[in-house]
N, C-alpha and C positions, 0 to 999 in steps of 0.2 A: 555372674549373673547374667546370662544372655539377653538383649532388649530385643526382640523383634521389631519387626516393620509391620504397620499395620495395614498397611495401605495395598499391597498387593492386588487383592481382590480389584482395585479399582483401576488397575494399570491394566489388567487382564481386558477389562472394559474398553481401555482408550485401543492397547494396542496389540487387543485378541489373541489366544492361546495360537491360531494358527500360524500367525506371525512368530511367535516364540518358538513353535515347534520348527518352521521354515528355518529361522537362524541355527538351532541346536541342531536341525541337520547336514546342515551347511558346513558347522564346523567340525563333526563328528567326519562327514566327508574328505574334508581340510585337513586333521590333525595327522597323518601320516608327513605329510610336506612341511606341516608345522612343527611336528617330532624330530624329523629330518634336521631340519633349520636348529635345533636347542641342542641336537648332539655336537653337530660343526662349532656354533658358539661355545660348548661346556668343554669341549677337546683342545679348543687351540683363543684360551684366556688371553686378554691382554692388559699391562697395568695402566694405573692411570695416564691419561698425555702419550699412549704407547698406541691406543687404539686402532691404529691405522688399516689395519685387517676386517675389522669389526665394521668398521664404515664403509669398507670396501665392498661389503658382502650387503650391508643394509641397502648401499647405494643402487647396486646391483637388482635386488630384488625389489625396489619400487620403482624404480625408471621401466623396471618391466613390467609394471603396472600401469604406467603413466602418467605419472608423479612427476613432478620437475622439480631435482635434486640439486640443493647447494651443501657444497663440503670445504673443510677446513674454516667452519665457522669459530673463531677462537683463535685462529692458529696466531696472531700479534700479540693479544696477552698473555698466552700461554708462555712463546719463546722468552717474552720480558720475565714473567715470573720464573723461568727455570733459571736464565742469566742474574737473574737478581739474586737466587739463594744458591747456587754454587758457581757463578761465574762463567759460566759456558753453556753454550744447547748441545746436549749429546745427541747424537744421531739414531733418529726415529721418534725424536720428541715432539710433539705438536699440538694445534689443536684440531683434535678431531670432529669436531660438532658437525652435523649436519643437519638439512634443513629440505623436508621435501612436500610441497605444495599439490595440494589437487583442485581446481577451482569447478565449482559444480552450480552454476546459475545464483542465483541472488537467498540469500539466506545468513546466519552468522557464521563467525569465523569458528572453529574450534580447533581448538591444541593435542597434540597426546604425546605425550614423552613418555620415552626409555632410554635408562643411561645403561654404556657399555662396557664400565669399566671391572676388572676383576682386582683382586685380594694377593698380597701377596703371603700364600701359603701351600702348603704341600697337601694336596688330597690326600684322604686316607678313606675314601668311601668305597673302593673294590667294587665300582662298578665299569662296566667293559668299555666305557668312553672316559671311563675318568683321564683328569687333564695330566699330561707327564712335561707340562712347560715350565722351564727356569728362565727367567729375563731378567733384563736389568731394567730397576725402575727410573725417573726422569732424573733422578741426583745420580745415580751410577751404582745404586746400589743391587748387588744381585740375589736375586729369592726365585723358589718355586711360588710356580701361578694357580689360581685357581677360582674358577665361578664359586665361590662360597657364599654370595650374598645372591644370589638367582638372579644376575643381572643379564646373565644366557635367557634365562627363560626371558624376563623381559623385554627383549630385542627380538624374540621369538613370536611373542606375544603379539610386538607393535605389530609386525609385518602378518601374521596373520590376520589380524584387525583390521590391516589396509587391504588385505586381499579381499576381505566379506565386505568394506563399505565400497571398493571399488565396483564388486560384482552385485552393488546394491544402490548402485547411483540414482534407479528412478523412485528411491526409497528416502532420500535425502535433498535436500539444495542448502546451497553455501560453500564455505572455504572449509577445506579438508589442510591441517597444517602438521606434518608430524615432526618431533625430533629425537634426534640421537645424541645424545649427551655423553661428552667423558667426564673423566674424573669425578665421579661422585663422592667416590670412597675418600678422596683428601680432601672434598668441599670445594673443589675451587670449577667445578663445571660448566655450572650455571654461571656462574659469575664470567666467566673468560667469554660464555657465549653473549651474556647482556651488553655486556663491555665491548663486542664487535656489534652489537646495534641490533640484535636477534630481533627488535620491537619498530627497529625504523626502516631496515632493509627487507621485512617478512612484514604480509599481512599480521596487523595485530591482534591477539585471540581477542572474546568475547567469553571465550570459557578453556579453562587446562584442563587437562584431567590424565590422571596417570593410576596404575597400580604396582604394587610392589609384592612381589610373591611371599610368603610367609610360612617360617616352618613353625612360628607361633601360633599356628592356627590350623584347621582339621581340612583335608584335601573335601572338593565341591562347595569349601564352604566362602562366604566372602563377609568380610569383615569390615567397620568404619568409625572414626569417630567425626560428630559435628563440632564446630570453632576448633580451639587447641587442639592439638593432632599429635605434634612432635615437637620437639624443645630448642631453644637456642641452645646453640652447643659455643662456650669460648673453652679457649688453651689460655693459661694463665701460667708463665714462670717468675719462680722467686729468687732471685739471686739473695744469698743471705750471708751478709761480710761479718767477717769475725778475726781475733788478732792469733795469729799462731801459738804453739806453745808445746812444750811436753808436757807428754800426759802424765808423768808424776808430779807436774807444776801445774795444775789449770789455774792459780791463781794468778800464775805470770802473762795468761791471754786470756781471750773474750770465746767461748766456746759455742762455735757457729751452728753444732749437732746441736747443743741443748737450746740454742734460740728457736732453730728452726723447729723443732720437735716443742715449742710451746707456741710458735705459728700455728704447728697442723691442730693441736688441740683446740685453740682456740677457734679456728675456722669453724671449729662442728657447731661454734654457737651463732653462726651468721642463721643458717636455718631454722635453727632450734627456738631462737630467740628473740631472731628480729624482724621474721616472716611470717606474716599473718600466719596460722595455721589454716586457714583454706587455700594461701597460696602454694602452688610446688616449686622446690628448688633441691638442687644439688650441688655439694661442693665436695668434690674428691682429689686426697694426694695421691698422683698414680705412682708420682716415684719421689724417693729423697736419694740422694746422693750428695756423699761427703770423706774425704779421707782417701789414706790408701793403708793405711799401717795402724796396729791394737794404742800402739804409744805415743801416738802424734796429735795433736789438738791442731786439725785443718786451721786453714783463714777462710774458707769459705762451702757454703752450703747450695746446692738447687733444690727446691721444689718445685716438680712440674703438676700442673693442678686442671682437672676438668671441671669447668661451670654449665651446671643443667639450669634453665626457667624459661617459663612461657609468655609471660606481658614482658614490655621492654622497662617497667618500674620495676619487675623482680629483679630483672637482669643488672639494673643500674645498682638495686641496693647491694645485690651481691658482690660484684665488683667492686664498687667503693668500698666497700667492707673489707675486703681481702688487704686491699693497699693501708686502709686504716689500721689494719689486724696485725700485718707487717711489719709496719712503722715502729708502731707502740711495743710493740715485744722487743725489738731491739734495742728504744728507747730505753724500757724498764732492764737490760741487760747492763746500761749504761756504756753504751754504742757514743761513740763521738756523730757528729751530725756526716762529718762527710765519708762514714762507713754505715748509713743506712740503707735496707735493704734496696734491690732493684727491682722495680713491679713491670713485667711486660708482658701487655697483651696482644693475642697474634689477633692483626687488621683484619683479618681476611676470615671474620665469623660464619658462623652457619645460623639466620636467623630461625626464628621457629618458624612451624606448619601451620597453619590458619585453614583448616577447612569451611568456606562458606557456606552455611547451615541451610540455606534453600536450595542450593547446588545441588547441597549432598541429598539433601531430602528427592528433589526430581532422579538423581543418577539412582540412588540406590533404589527404590521405588521404580525404574526402570528394570533394572539389574533383578530384583523379585521378581518381578514377571516372566523374568526370562528362566532363571536357574530356583525358581521356590523361594515364598517365604520363609522357609526355614531354614534355608544356609543362605539369608542375610541377616546379619544383629551386629549391633550396636558393642565396640568392644570400649576400653578405658585409654585415655592421651597415654604415650610413649614418653620415657625422659630420652628417648634415642631422636638420632636429628639425621635431614634430610636437604638438602640443600635443593629440592624443589622448591623448597619456601621461597627462595628468590624471584622466582618468575612471577611469585601473585603481589609477593611484600615491593618489590623493586618500583611495581605498577599496582597502586594498590585498588583499583578498581578494576581490575580482572578476578573475577572468582575463580578458586582455583580448588580442585578436589584429589587426593590422593588416598588411593583405598588399597586395603590388603586382602590377596586371593591365598588360602591356605593349599599347603602341600605337603600336611602332616599325614601318617598313614593315623586312622582316624579309628582304630582302633585302641593301636597304641596310645596315642594321643587321648584320649580319655581314661586310659587307663594309668596314664601317668597324672592326670587331672584328680583322680580318684587316690593316689596316691598307692595304686596297686604295681607299680612298675614305674622304669625311668622315664624321663620326656625324650621322645626323639630328637636326637639332633637337630637345633634350627642353624638359622644365618649366622656366620661366619666362625663354625665348626668345621674343621676337615672333614669330617663326617657327615654333614651336612647333605643328605640326598632325595630333592624332591619326589612327588611320587610326579612323574612328569604325567602322565595323561590330565589325571585332574585337573593339575593345576595349569595347563594349558590351552584343556578347553574352557575351565569357567575362566580365566582370564582372556580370552579371544571374545567369548559370547557378554561377558563384564562390558569389556571395554567399548565391543561393537554399540551392544544396549547403551548405554551412555553416552557414546557419541553421537545416536539416534536419537535420543529424547533431549539433547544439549540440540539438534539441527533441527527437530521438528517443534522449535518455537514458531 
């Protein structure tokens, strides 16, 4: 059920309907320019840590508006990461983060963020501007490339917002900082920029704002979640040891497939029996690999697990429980100490995203004043992850908010919700094709309105 804002009338009293109309008219007049940018980015997607041309185009656009732009933010960390994973740094791999700064008198520092990378996926939308790109990722794997998560719209919306704010400098005062962030899809881009001194080399923001174009919301709508909005994302690998044997003589070995299966079943009790029912958590085994032949008991199995949570306490309960269960199941099978499972946790996990509640209320009320209260409503928290979280949780005194800009055909979306037809393809689908006009116009209007509200302090 939609939970609408109740304060849009008060916002109109503050901002005035005339200002809302003025912004809407300016965004409409600029739509063709922003749409052409969107098409350019959509036709030319780039994988994580390969976003060189996207960064160049964004830099050119922002410098033309009077921003001071610094590129290559995060390059040193990125190259070290690539070398640690693959032993070399391939051509074209780098940290393509960019930071654009516009100073406009005294006032708050407001940071707006857009991510730039695409996914290794073959596009099947049939759009006239569909991607035909095939590229190597930063590890050397070749794949087709598509902006299936709408980062093309994020870049276009950021530039569209920059165009509006640059033209409205008489209506705000402070410092505007824009981020073009690489490598969101692999969870490393924000970390790379922060490790390169993002908040030390550039003005430290008082507020950080982002939007994400969403195929799970109807066009013309903006949705938001106060408090915990997106989850911690941890990747865990369990190497289950065993003793190989002939399939006809299982008593001669220790079967890692059986032990792994017991681990998979036992892991499901972590959420159902160890978490408070009011707390959210997910433990999903996405891959179970072992053996090569019908009649051979292998000596090893490999489980790949994704773990989702919100609070740090729940995260610790789940991660500690995974290791405890893995070892206990191996012990129950009679394995000796030197054959206990190896449990490996990915070091660079994605932290949960927390939307500051006071900032959320301010920004969403301002947006409602421009696009209408009926188009702005609260949605449930998601177990998806976003490394936008790092900007606020790394420096915990900075309020952050990310909200969703709808992009699905409203009629098809409503029919899908009512069970009268399929839901439209959404993010990460090869068929995902946002409705560009409402997504771009709503995104630019919402980001501009949110920034003006934060500067209006």
